[in-house]
N, CA and C of each residue as an Amber inpcrd file, in Angstrom:
protein
   384
 107.9970000 108.6570000  75.9260000 107.1580000 109.2990000  76.9250000
 107.7300000 109.0260000  78.3150000 107.6580000 110.0200000  79.1650000
 108.1920000 109.9040000  80.5090000 107.2970000 109.0330000  81.3820000
 107.9180000 108.2780000  82.2590000 107.2070000 107.3980000  83.1790000
 106.3830000 108.2390000  84.1510000 105.1220000 107.9010000  84.3060000
 104.2430000 108.5820000  85.2560000 104.0100000 107.6430000  86.4210000
 104.5150000 108.0270000  87.5890000 104.3460000 107.2020000  88.7820000
 103.1350000 107.7000000  89.5560000 102.2200000 106.7890000  89.8320000
 100.9840000 107.1250000  90.5230000 101.0210000 106.6100000  91.9610000
 100.5620000 107.4560000  92.8860000 100.4260000 107.0160000  94.2740000
  99.1990000 106.1130000  94.3780000  99.0490000 105.4590000  95.5200000
  97.8940000 104.5660000  95.7290000  96.5840000 105.3330000  95.5870000
  96.5150000 106.5280000  96.1450000  95.2870000 107.3230000  96.0450000
  95.0560000 107.8320000  94.6290000  96.1200000 108.1670000  93.9240000
  95.9640000 108.5830000  92.5340000  95.4170000 107.4350000  91.6860000
  95.8480000 106.2190000  91.9770000  95.3020000 105.0500000  91.2750000
  93.7890000 104.9620000  91.4890000  93.3370000 105.2160000  92.7170000
  91.8960000 105.1340000  93.0150000  91.1000000 106.0920000  92.1350000
  91.5990000 107.3080000  91.9940000  90.9100000 108.3020000  91.1770000
  91.0140000 107.9500000  89.6890000  92.1910000 107.5250000  89.2600000
  92.3720000 107.1450000  87.8580000  91.4620000 105.9760000  87.4790000
  91.3010000 105.0210000  88.3880000  90.4170000 103.8730000  88.1050000
  89.0120000 104.3550000  87.7810000  88.5290000 105.3670000  88.4970000
  87.1930000 105.9150000  88.2410000  87.1340000 106.5440000  86.8510000
  88.1920000 107.2520000  86.4840000  88.2080000 107.8900000  85.1670000
  88.3690000 106.8650000  84.0440000  89.1790000 105.8450000  84.2660000
  89.3260000 104.8160000  83.2300000  88.0070000 104.1020000  82.9850000
  87.2040000 103.9270000  84.0080000  85.9100000 103.2490000  83.8590000
  84.9170000 104.0990000  83.0810000  84.9620000 105.4330000  83.3530000
  84.0140000 106.3280000  82.6910000  84.6510000 107.7020000  82.5820000
  84.8350000 108.1360000  81.3480000  85.3800000 109.4650000  81.1300000
  84.7010000 110.1030000  79.9320000  84.6360000 111.4070000  79.8890000
  85.1230000 112.3520000  80.8880000  84.1410000 112.4770000  82.0590000
  84.6710000 113.0280000  83.1530000  83.8450000 113.2960000  84.3280000
  84.2100000 114.6590000  84.9120000  83.2370000 115.2580000  85.5580000
  83.4730000 116.5220000  86.2480000  83.9570000 116.2420000  87.6690000
  84.4410000 117.2750000  88.3240000  84.8450000 117.1540000  89.7320000
  83.6540000 116.7110000  90.5740000  82.4880000 117.2690000  90.3110000
  81.2830000 116.9160000  91.0690000  80.9430000 115.4430000  90.8780000
  81.0300000 114.9440000  89.6460000  80.7330000 113.5320000  89.3850000
  81.7360000 112.6260000  90.0920000  83.0150000 112.9690000  89.9990000
  84.0470000 112.1590000  90.6560000  83.8650000 112.1650000  92.1660000
  83.5830000 113.3300000  92.7310000  83.3890000 113.4300000  94.1780000
  82.1940000 112.5860000  94.6220000  81.1070000 112.6580000  93.8720000
  79.9110000 111.8790000  94.2170000  80.1880000 110.3820000  94.1950000
  81.0570000 109.9550000  93.3110000  81.3900000 108.5330000  93.2050000
  82.3740000 108.0990000  94.2820000  83.3420000 108.9430000  94.5870000
  84.4520000 108.5670000  95.4730000  84.1650000 108.8560000  96.9510000
  83.4050000 109.8910000  97.2360000  83.1640000 110.3140000  98.6220000
  82.5640000 109.2110000  99.4900000  81.5480000 108.4800000  99.0150000
  80.9910000 107.4160000  99.8660000  81.9750000 106.2760000 100.1510000
  82.9280000 106.0630000  99.2570000  83.8740000 104.9590000  99.4100000
  85.0570000 105.3490000 100.2850000  85.6620000 106.5100000  99.9840000
  86.9000000 106.9180000 100.6500000  86.7470000 108.1210000 101.5740000
  85.5950000 108.7680000 101.5520000  85.3720000 109.9280000 102.4070000
  86.0560000 111.1940000 101.9210000  86.4900000 111.2110000 100.6640000
  87.1900000 112.3770000 100.1360000  86.2150000 113.5140000  99.8700000
  86.6260000 114.7220000 100.2210000  85.8220000 115.9030000  99.9320000
  86.1070000 116.3810000  98.5130000  85.3260000 117.3450000  98.0780000
  85.5420000 117.9490000  96.7580000  86.9480000 118.5460000  96.6760000
  87.4160000 119.1490000  97.7690000  88.7470000 119.7520000  97.7790000
  89.8510000 118.7020000  97.6200000  89.6450000 117.5340000  98.2040000
  90.6140000 116.4390000  98.0520000  90.6670000 115.9880000  96.5910000
  89.5080000 115.8460000  95.9750000  89.4440000 115.4330000  94.5700000
  90.1270000 116.4750000  93.6860000  89.8910000 117.7530000  93.9620000
  90.5350000 118.8300000  93.1940000  92.0510000 118.7490000  93.3410000
  92.5330000 118.5530000  94.5650000  93.9740000 118.4450000  94.8100000
  94.5600000 117.2720000  94.0420000  93.8790000 116.1230000  94.0960000
  94.3570000 114.9300000  93.4000000  94.3740000 115.1560000  91.8840000
  93.3290000 115.7780000  91.3510000  93.2790000 116.0500000  89.9160000
  94.3890000 117.0120000  89.5000000  94.6690000 118.0050000  90.3370000
  95.7570000 118.9390000  90.0350000  97.0930000 118.2020000  89.9860000
  97.3260000 117.3090000  90.9420000  98.5660000 116.5150000  90.9400000
  98.6660000 115.6590000  89.6870000  97.5620000 114.9930000  89.3570000
  97.5450000 114.1250000  88.1770000  97.7310000 114.9320000  86.8890000
  97.1710000 116.1250000  86.8590000  97.3510000 116.9960000  85.6910000
  98.8200000 117.4140000  85.5640000  99.4430000 117.7790000  86.6890000
 100.8590000 118.1650000  86.6800000 101.7640000 117.0260000  86.2430000
 101.3580000 115.7850000  86.5240000 102.1360000 114.6090000  86.1120000
 101.8870000 114.2360000  84.6550000 100.8550000 114.8180000  84.0640000
 100.5100000 114.4680000  82.6850000  99.6090000 113.2610000  82.5820000
  98.9860000 112.8690000  83.6770000  98.1200000 111.6840000  83.6850000
  96.6800000 112.0060000  83.3100000  96.2300000 113.2390000  83.5790000
  94.8770000 113.6670000  83.2140000  94.9380000 115.0480000  82.5670000
  93.8860000 115.3560000  81.8560000  93.7230000 116.6800000  81.2630000
  92.2290000 116.9920000  81.3010000  91.9120000 118.2560000  81.1110000
  90.5030000 118.6210000  81.1060000  90.1790000 119.4740000  79.8980000
  88.8900000 119.4610000  79.5780000  88.3300000 120.3560000  78.5760000
  87.2580000 121.1590000  79.2910000  87.1330000 122.3990000  78.8940000
  86.0710000 123.2190000  79.4740000  84.7370000 122.7330000  78.9380000
  83.8740000 122.3150000  79.8540000  82.5350000 121.8940000  79.4760000
  81.5880000 123.0700000  79.5130000  80.3330000 122.7790000  79.3270000
  79.3260000 123.8420000  79.3500000  79.2530000 124.5100000  80.7120000
  79.3360000 123.7070000  81.7730000  79.2400000 124.2460000  83.1380000
  80.4600000 123.9600000  83.9870000  81.2200000 122.9380000  83.6220000
  82.3510000 122.5250000  84.4610000  83.4170000 121.8720000  83.5950000
  84.5910000 121.7620000  84.1570000  85.6790000 121.0710000  83.4770000
  85.3710000 119.5800000  83.3730000  85.7160000 119.0150000  82.2380000
  85.5350000 117.5870000  82.0040000  86.9150000 116.9440000  81.9760000
  87.1770000 116.0760000  82.9530000  88.4810000 115.4310000  83.0980000
  88.5050000 114.0790000  82.4100000  89.6230000 113.8320000  81.7250000
  89.8710000 112.5520000  81.0540000  91.3090000 112.1360000  81.3170000
  91.5690000 110.8520000  81.1430000  92.9280000 110.3370000  81.3210000
  93.7560000 110.6260000  80.0670000  95.0580000 110.7350000  80.2570000
  95.9980000 110.9500000  79.1460000  96.8020000 109.6920000  78.8380000
  96.7030000 108.7060000  79.7170000  97.4210000 107.4510000  79.5160000
  96.4440000 106.2960000  79.6940000  96.5790000 105.2560000  78.8870000
  95.7100000 104.0930000  79.0700000  96.0850000 103.3330000  80.3400000
  95.1140000 102.6490000  80.8990000  95.3500000 101.8770000  82.1230000
  96.4560000 100.8400000  81.9100000  96.4510000 100.2050000  80.7410000
  97.4470000  99.1680000  80.4710000  98.8670000  99.7370000  80.5360000
  99.0560000 100.9500000  80.0430000 100.3830000 101.5820000  80.1010000
 100.7770000 101.8910000  81.5410000  99.8500000 102.4410000  82.3120000
 100.1360000 102.7600000  83.7130000 100.4510000 101.4890000  84.4970000
  99.6970000 100.4230000  84.2380000  99.9270000  99.1550000  84.9310000
 101.2910000  98.5740000  84.5740000 101.6660000  98.6510000  83.2990000
 102.9570000  98.1240000  82.8720000 104.0930000  98.9160000  83.5170000
 103.9720000 100.2390000  83.5410000 105.0080000 101.0690000  84.1610000
 105.1380000 100.7630000  85.6550000 104.0050000 100.5720000  86.3040000
 104.0150000 100.2390000  87.7310000 104.6590000  98.8760000  87.9570000
 104.3560000  97.9150000  87.0960000 104.9250000  96.5750000  87.1990000
 106.4320000  96.6110000  86.9910000 106.8720000  97.3780000  85.9920000
 108.3090000  97.4860000  85.7310000 109.0380000  98.1340000  86.9060000
 108.4090000  99.1280000  87.5340000 109.0010000  99.7740000  88.7110000
 109.1380000  98.7640000  89.8440000 108.0830000  97.9920000  90.0910000
 108.1100000  96.9610000  91.1310000 109.1870000  95.9200000  90.8250000
 109.2260000  95.4770000  89.5860000 110.1950000  94.4650000  89.1710000
 111.6270000  94.9300000  89.4400000 111.9420000  96.1570000  89.0600000
 113.2880000  96.6930000  89.2740000 113.5870000  96.9200000  90.7510000
 112.6570000  97.5550000  91.4500000 112.8910000  97.9410000  92.8460000
 112.9660000  96.7410000  93.7850000 112.0680000  95.8070000  93.6260000
 111.9520000  94.7100000  94.5940000 112.7010000  93.4530000  94.1550000
 112.7150000  93.1730000  92.8520000 113.2820000  91.9130000  92.3690000
 114.5250000  92.0980000  91.5100000 115.1160000  93.2880000  91.5350000
 116.3330000  93.5440000  90.7830000 116.1990000  93.2860000  89.2950000
 114.9910000  93.4320000  88.7820000 114.7490000  93.2360000  87.3560000
 114.5030000  91.7940000  86.9560000 114.5040000  90.8610000  87.9020000
 114.3360000  89.4480000  87.5840000 112.8540000  89.0600000  87.5560000
 112.3620000  88.8490000  86.3460000 110.9740000  88.4210000  86.1860000
 110.7490000  87.0530000  86.8340000 111.7300000  86.1650000  86.6970000
 111.6230000  84.8300000  87.2970000 111.4540000  84.8860000  88.8030000
 112.2480000  85.7280000  89.4720000 112.1180000  85.8640000  90.9260000
 110.7450000  86.3940000  91.3150000 110.2470000  87.3530000  90.5450000
 108.9360000  87.9220000  90.8600000 107.8330000  86.8790000  90.6940000
 107.8500000  86.1670000  89.5810000 106.8250000  85.1480000  89.3430000
 106.9060000  84.0640000  90.4120000 108.1150000  83.6050000  90.7280000
 108.2850000  82.5950000  91.7770000 107.7130000  83.0720000  93.1000000
 108.0130000  84.3110000  93.4600000 107.5230000  84.8500000  94.7320000
 105.9980000  84.8750000  94.7700000 105.3830000  85.3320000  93.6870000
 103.9220000  85.4120000  93.6580000 103.2870000  84.0330000  93.6670000
 103.8300000  83.1080000  92.8960000 103.2570000  81.7600000  92.8400000
 103.3990000  81.0670000  94.1850000 104.5670000  81.1900000  94.8290000
 104.7630000  80.5510000  96.1330000 103.8570000  81.1740000  97.1980000
 103.6680000  82.4740000  97.1340000 102.8570000  83.1560000  98.1510000
 101.3610000  82.9750000  97.9230000 100.9210000  83.1360000  96.6790000
  99.4920000  83.1530000  96.3680000  98.9680000  81.8340000  95.8150000
  99.8600000  81.0240000  95.2650000  99.4060000  79.8130000  94.5990000
  98.9530000  80.1500000  93.1840000  98.5210000  79.1320000  92.4590000
  98.1270000  79.3230000  91.0640000  97.0690000  78.2830000  90.7280000
  96.0620000  78.7020000  89.9770000  95.0260000  77.7590000  89.5670000
  95.5340000  76.9570000  88.3730000  94.8420000  75.8840000  88.0750000
  95.2290000  75.0660000  86.9280000  95.1160000  75.8730000  85.6330000
  94.0490000  76.6810000  85.5180000  93.8750000  77.5090000  84.3180000
  94.9980000  78.5380000  84.1980000  95.3680000  79.1560000  85.3190000
  96.4600000  80.1350000  85.2950000  97.7790000  79.4630000  84.9050000
  98.0180000  78.2700000  85.4470000  99.2360000  77.5390000  85.1080000
  99.2750000  77.1990000  83.6260000  98.1580000  76.6950000  83.0950000
  98.0930000  76.3460000  81.6800000  98.3080000  77.5820000  80.8050000
  97.7000000  78.6730000  81.1860000  97.8510000  79.9180000  80.4360000
  99.2900000  80.4210000  80.4840000  99.9010000  80.3500000  81.6500000
 101.2910000  80.7800000  81.8150000 102.2360000  79.8830000  81.0070000
 102.0130000  78.5870000  81.0560000 102.8490000  77.6630000  80.2830000
 102.7260000  77.9160000  78.7860000 101.5020000  78.1510000  78.3220000
 101.2990000  78.4420000  76.9000000 102.0200000  79.7390000  76.5130000
 101.9160000  80.7430000  77.3590000 102.5990000  82.0070000  77.0950000
 104.1100000  81.8230000  77.0600000 104.6360000  81.0670000  78.0240000
 106.0790000  80.8220000  78.0690000 106.5520000  80.0540000  76.8360000
 105.7620000  79.1050000  76.3760000 106.1410000  78.3270000  75.1970000
 106.1230000  79.1600000  73.9160000 105.2980000  80.2270000  73.8750000
 105.1990000  81.0830000  72.6990000 106.1960000  82.2330000  72.7180000
 106.7650000  82.5350000  73.8820000 107.6090000  83.7130000  74.0360000
 109.0650000  83.3840000  73.7100000 109.6820000  84.1960000  72.8490000
 111.1010000  83.9730000  72.5600000 111.9390000  84.1970000  73.8110000
 112.9930000  83.4200000  73.9480000 113.8900000  83.5200000  75.1060000
 114.9280000  84.5870000  74.8030000 115.1350000  85.5020000  75.7410000
 116.1630000  86.5250000  75.5540000 117.4370000  86.0560000  76.2300000
 118.5390000  86.5830000  75.7710000 119.8150000  86.2290000  76.3590000
 119.9450000  86.8800000  77.7220000 120.5940000  86.1780000  78.6260000
 120.8240000  86.6890000  79.9750000 121.7870000  87.8590000  79.9090000
 121.4080000  88.9390000  80.5890000 122.2660000  90.1200000  80.6210000
 123.3910000  89.9030000  81.6100000 124.5580000  90.3450000  81.2360000
 125.7270000  90.1750000  82.1000000 125.7830000  91.2700000  83.1320000
């Protein structure tokens, strides 16, 4: 499957659909307008973009189109993470983790969880 890259605003709309789907344009607008000030036309434009990317699809409902996501949130998040990893850290997971831990810090529970994960994960050979 081809990588679907989402803009920051597309993520906002997708988050609403991942939480509850399917939804109509009217339902999405009612939910998003108070938060971001988007009009119905903005929501329609965003849905059209997402549909063209293959991220959403619709079914004809009784009165309106019902929009649903075509990709799970976990897949979109992983693709976004891989893009960030390649673009910013040259593909080095270690550099990315180091940067985040040094900048944000880490709780004891997060450290324990990360250590357990690292101990369970097979080590891959370094690419030349």
